[in-house]
Structure formats: structure tokens, C-alpha cells
C-alpha positions as CSV (number, residue, x, y, z in Angstrom):
1,M,21.3,21.9,-235.9
2,Q,21.6,25.3,-237.7
3,A,19.9,28.4,-237.0
4,T,17.6,30.0,-239.9
5,A,18.1,33.7,-240.4
6,R,15.0,34.5,-238.5
7,D,16.4,32.7,-235.2
8,S,19.7,34.3,-235.2
9,V,20.7,37.8,-234.0
10,H,19.9,40.8,-236.4
11,P,23.0,42.6,-237.7
12,W,21.9,45.5,-236.2
13,Q,22.5,44.0,-233.0
14,F,25.7,42.6,-233.8
15,G,26.8,45.7,-235.2
16,L,26.0,47.4,-231.8
17,V,28.1,44.6,-229.8
18,V,31.0,45.4,-232.1
19,L,30.8,49.0,-231.5
20,A,30.3,48.5,-227.8
21,A,33.6,46.6,-227.7
22,I,35.9,48.6,-230.3
23,T,34.8,52.2,-229.4
24,P,36.7,52.6,-226.1
25,L,40.0,51.0,-227.5
26,A,40.9,54.1,-229.4
27,P,41.2,56.8,-226.4
28,L,42.6,53.9,-223.9
29,I,44.9,53.2,-227.0
30,A,46.1,56.7,-227.3
31,W,46.3,57.1,-223.5
32,S,48.1,54.3,-222.4
33,G,51.4,54.9,-220.5
34,P,54.9,53.6,-221.2
35,G,53.9,50.6,-218.8
36,Y,51.2,49.2,-220.8
37,T,49.3,47.8,-217.9
38,T,45.9,49.8,-218.9
39,L,46.2,48.7,-222.4
40,S,46.0,45.1,-221.4
41,L,43.1,45.4,-218.9
42,A,41.4,47.3,-221.9
43,F,41.7,44.4,-224.4
44,V,40.5,42.1,-221.8
45,T,37.8,43.7,-220.7
46,A,36.6,44.6,-224.7
47,G,36.9,40.9,-225.0
48,V,34.3,40.4,-222.4
49,V,32.1,42.9,-223.9
50,A,32.4,41.0,-227.5
51,I,31.2,37.7,-225.8
52,P,27.5,38.0,-226.9
53,L,29.1,37.8,-230.4
54,L,30.0,34.2,-229.8
55,L,26.0,33.5,-229.4
56,H,24.9,35.4,-232.7
57,A,23.1,32.1,-233.4
58,R,21.0,31.9,-230.1
59,P,19.1,35.5,-229.7
60,S,18.1,33.9,-226.1
61,G,21.6,33.7,-225.1
62,F,22.7,36.6,-226.7
63,G,20.2,38.5,-224.6
64,W,21.3,36.8,-220.9
65,S,25.0,37.2,-222.1
66,I,24.2,40.9,-222.8
67,G,22.4,41.2,-219.4
68,F,25.2,39.4,-217.3
69,I,28.4,41.0,-219.0
70,S,26.0,44.6,-218.5
71,A,25.7,43.6,-214.8
72,L,29.5,43.1,-214.6
73,L,30.7,46.1,-216.3
74,L,28.9,48.6,-214.4
75,P,30.9,48.3,-211.3
76,W,33.8,47.6,-213.2
77,S,33.5,50.9,-215.1
78,F,33.3,52.3,-211.7
79,V,35.8,50.5,-209.9
80,G,38.6,50.3,-212.6
81,A,38.2,54.2,-213.3
82,M,41.8,54.9,-212.3
83,A,43.2,52.5,-214.8
84,G,40.8,54.2,-217.5
85,M,38.0,51.4,-217.5
86,F,35.2,54.4,-217.4
87,F,35.3,54.5,-221.6
88,F,33.6,51.3,-221.1
89,F,30.7,52.8,-219.5
90,P,29.0,53.9,-222.7
91,S,29.9,50.1,-224.1
92,L,27.5,49.5,-221.1
93,L,24.5,51.5,-222.8
94,Q,25.3,50.3,-226.1
95,L,25.2,46.4,-224.7
96,L,21.8,47.3,-223.6
97,L,20.7,49.1,-226.6
98,A,21.8,45.7,-228.6
99,A,19.4,43.8,-226.6
100,G,16.4,45.4,-228.4
101,A,17.6,46.5,-231.6
102,D,16.2,43.7,-233.5
103,P,13.6,45.3,-236.0
104,R,11.8,42.1,-236.5
105,R,10.4,42.6,-233.6
106,R,10.1,46.3,-233.2
107,P,10.6,48.4,-236.1
108,T,10.2,51.6,-235.0
109,A,12.1,51.1,-231.5
110,A,14.9,48.9,-233.0
111,K,15.7,52.1,-235.2
112,V,15.8,54.3,-232.5
113,M,18.0,51.9,-230.6
114,A,20.5,51.6,-233.6
115,G,20.6,55.0,-234.2
116,A,21.2,55.9,-230.3
117,G,24.2,53.2,-230.5
118,L,25.8,55.0,-233.3
119,L,25.3,58.2,-232.0
120,L,26.8,57.0,-228.8
121,S,30.0,55.8,-230.6
122,A,30.1,59.0,-232.6
123,A,29.8,61.1,-229.7
124,V,32.6,59.1,-227.6
125,L,35.3,59.4,-230.6
126,T,34.1,63.0,-231.3
127,L,35.0,64.1,-227.4
128,F,38.4,61.7,-227.8
129,L,39.6,63.5,-231.2
130,N,38.6,67.1,-229.9
131,E,40.9,66.5,-226.7
């Protein structure tokens, strides 16, 4: 069964999930030590954050996966703080913004959510580049 464009996830939602998976990797790659143990944790965590991308044709599965991964990512960002996983806390917020950034359902709110997700990525990268 093929999904129509109306039944699939909007590109803004897809883009926010991509940003949620990629944004924390820049600081973590730069700050990884010679042992690269934190780097492997970062790539595994980014892979888990990107799981909703596999469900782009099913909006209900996309939303459920975002909720489930967000629930896992919240404690992981605090428990893994010593390994640098606190950089994934903004990803949690971006995932939650991606769940509601569908302009076909809520045009004004989706623009605000997509803009907030972009600003969040820009803020994380700006803070990283200024240090």
C-alpha cells in the first residue's frame, strides 16, 4: 500500500527530526577524547533519535515513535551527562516540536514550531562555535 502525500509526514517535521539527530553531533565530535568512547555513544544515540525518519509514511507511527524516544531521551540526557549526552536535551525539544509542526493541520502553530526548532539548532551551534 502506497501512502499519498497527504498521509505522509510533512517535510518540516522530517527536517526537525534530522536536525534533532545531527545538531548534537558537532560538539560531541569536536569534544570527543582520544578513546572515542563518547563518540560511539553519541552516534548510537543519534541513530535512536533518527528512528522516526523510518516511519515518515505513517504519521501515527511517527508521532508514537517521537513520544517513546522523547521519553527515553529525557533520562538518558541526564544519566549520560558525564559522557556528554546532555547535548541531546535540545534534541528532545526538537522531537517534540516536530510532532506538531504539520502546517496542514495547524498552519500558524506549525510555523512557530518549525521556527523554534531551527532557532534551537542555531543556538546550540552558535554556543558551540563561540567556545
